[in-house]
C-alpha positions in Angstrom: 131.2 130.3 61.4 129.5 132.5 58.6 131.3 135.7 58.2 128.8 138.4 57.2 130.6 141.9 55.5 128.5 144.6 55.3 129.5 147.5 53.0 129.1 151.8 53.0 129.6 151.7 49.3 132.2 153.5 49.9 135.5 153.3 47.5 137.9 153.2 50.1 136.7 150.0 51.3 138.6 147.9 49.1 141.8 149.9 48.7 142.1 150.3 52.3 141.0 146.6 53.1 138.1 147.6 55.8 134.5 147.3 55.8 131.3 149.2 57.2 130.6 146.4 59.7 131.6 142.4 59.9 128.9 140.0 61.5 130.3 137.0 63.0 127.7 134.7 65.1 126.0 136.8 67.2 128.5 139.6 67.4 128.2 142.8 64.8 131.7 145.2 64.9 130.5 148.4 63.3 133.6 150.3 62.0 134.5 154.0 62.8 132.0 156.0 61.1 131.9 159.9 60.4 128.9 162.0 59.4 130.9 162.2 55.7 128.3 160.8 53.2 130.2 159.8 49.5 130.8 163.3 47.6 128.6 165.5 50.2 130.2 168.1 52.0 130.5 167.5 55.7 128.9 170.3 57.3 127.0 170.8 61.1 128.6 170.9 64.6 129.0 168.2 66.9 125.6 167.2 68.2 124.5 166.9 64.2 127.6 165.1 63.1 126.9 162.6 65.8 123.2 162.6 65.3 124.1 161.6 61.4 127.0 158.8 62.6 124.4 157.3 64.7 121.9 156.9 62.5 124.8 155.6 59.7 125.4 152.9 62.6 121.3 151.8 62.8 122.0 151.4 59.1 124.7 149.0 59.6 123.5 147.2 62.5 119.8 146.7 60.4 121.8 145.2 57.3 123.8 142.6 59.8 120.5 141.8 61.6 120.8 143.9 64.7 119.4 146.8 66.0 120.8 149.5 68.4 119.2 147.4 71.5 122.3 145.0 70.7 124.6 147.7 71.1 127.2 146.7 74.1 129.8 149.1 73.3 130.7 152.7 71.5 133.7 154.4 71.2 134.0 157.9 70.7 136.7 160.1 68.9 136.0 163.8 69.0 138.6 166.4 68.0 137.5 169.0 70.7 136.9 167.6 73.7 135.1 170.9 75.0 132.3 169.5 72.7 131.6 166.3 74.8 128.4 167.6 76.0 127.2 167.8 72.6 127.9 164.6 71.6 127.0 163.0 74.6 123.7 164.2 74.4 123.3 163.3 70.7 124.4 159.7 72.2 121.7 159.9 75.1 119.0 160.8 73.0 119.8 157.4 71.6 121.3 155.2 73.9 119.5 156.2 76.9 117.6 153.4 77.6 120.3 150.8 76.0 123.5 152.2 77.8 126.1 150.5 76.1 129.2 151.5 77.7 131.3 153.8 76.1 134.3 155.7 76.1 134.9 159.3 74.6 138.5 160.6 73.9 140.0 163.5 72.0 142.2 163.0 69.0 144.5 165.3 67.1 142.6 164.9 64.1 140.2 162.9 61.6 140.7 162.3 58.0 138.7 165.2 57.1 139.1 168.5 59.0 135.4 169.2 59.0 134.9 165.8 60.5 134.5 166.2 64.1 133.1 163.0 65.6 133.8 159.3 64.7 131.6 156.0 66.7 132.5 152.6 66.4 130.0 150.1 67.8 130.1 146.5 69.4 126.5 144.9 69.1 126.0 141.3 70.4 122.4 139.5 68.9 120.7 137.6 71.5 
């Protein structure tokens, strides 16, 4: 079975040994994605970071031949669970009709203290 690696162009992918997304058959896994865009400083609240993350996930899925409609699971990591409503609202604006299973958990920190949200996604292309 073919394995398609999707890169975000991040300088860390090679040294750390990961891909933005991987497609094997009809399964696409998208790695933890944050609102960080290259060297551009992270800004925005949890809602705007979530919106940007979902745009980046959609782009990775498209490169793998999938779309947001194929997403069956998301995993959401937040650094402050008090922002769950803002994060959930942004997630719901994208997935309201798709309704993948989802988990949201609070974590102590992400790789940059300005990051408030990280999301992973699983898609199955039918």
